C-alpha positions in Angstrom: 140.7 26.7 150.2 141.9 29.9 151.7 143.1 29.4 155.3 145.7 31.3 157.3 146.6 32.7 160.7 147.8 36.3 161.1 149.8 36.7 164.2 151.4 39.4 166.3 154.3 38.3 168.5 156.5 40.2 170.9 159.0 41.2 168.1 157.4 39.8 164.9 154.2 39.8 162.9 153.3 37.5 160.0 150.9 35.3 158.2 151.1 31.5 158.3 149.1 29.6 155.7 147.1 26.6 156.9 146.9 23.4 154.9 144.4 20.5 155.0 146.5 18.7 157.7 146.5 21.8 159.9 142.8 22.2 159.5 142.2 18.6 160.4 144.3 19.0 163.6 142.5 22.2 164.5 139.1 20.6 164.2 136.2 23.0 164.9 137.6 26.4 163.8 137.6 28.3 167.1 140.2 30.6 168.7 140.8 28.0 171.4 141.5 25.2 168.9 143.7 27.3 166.7 145.7 28.5 169.7 146.0 24.9 171.0 147.3 23.8 167.6 149.9 26.6 167.5 151.1 25.7 171.0 151.3 22.1 170.1 153.7 22.9 167.2 155.7 25.9 168.3 158.5 25.2 165.8 156.0 26.3 163.0 156.4 29.9 164.2 160.1 29.5 165.2 159.5 30.1 168.9 157.6 33.4 168.5 155.8 34.4 171.7 152.3 35.2 170.4 150.4 38.1 171.7 147.3 37.9 169.4 146.0 36.1 166.4 143.4 36.4 163.6 142.5 33.3 161.7 140.5 32.8 158.5 139.2 29.6 156.8 137.2 29.9 153.6 136.3 28.4 150.3 137.7 31.3 148.2 134.2 32.4 147.3 134.0 34.6 150.4 130.5 33.2 151.1 131.5 30.6 153.7 134.4 32.2 155.4 135.0 31.5 159.1 136.8 34.4 160.7 138.3 34.5 164.1 138.8 38.2 164.8 141.7 39.8 166.6 141.3 39.5 170.4 142.5 43.1 170.8 142.3 46.2 168.7 146.0 46.7 169.5 146.9 43.4 167.8 144.9 44.3 164.7 146.5 47.8 164.5 150.0 46.4 164.9 149.5 43.8 162.3 147.9 46.2 159.8 150.7 48.7 160.3 153.7 46.4 160.2 152.6 43.5 157.9 151.1 45.6 155.2 154.1 47.9 155.1 156.5 44.9 154.8 154.3 42.4 153.0 156.4 39.5 151.7 
């Protein structure tokens, strides 16, 4: 399973992997449910104030990926510029 959330916060960007427990809690893979789950467990992102998210859940084949796109082009551009330059 390949599942993660890319996020852009006020002062930080990153990627948080999702495990089976996270996916069960999220339920139907929608922006609203992913956001609700993140708000329910703010310690997971160490208090980061989120501005935008992009989330993916797939089976590693690429054939059945569910992709929640960035809500804004700005969020996508910030993530791509910062995360990929400083990828862990």
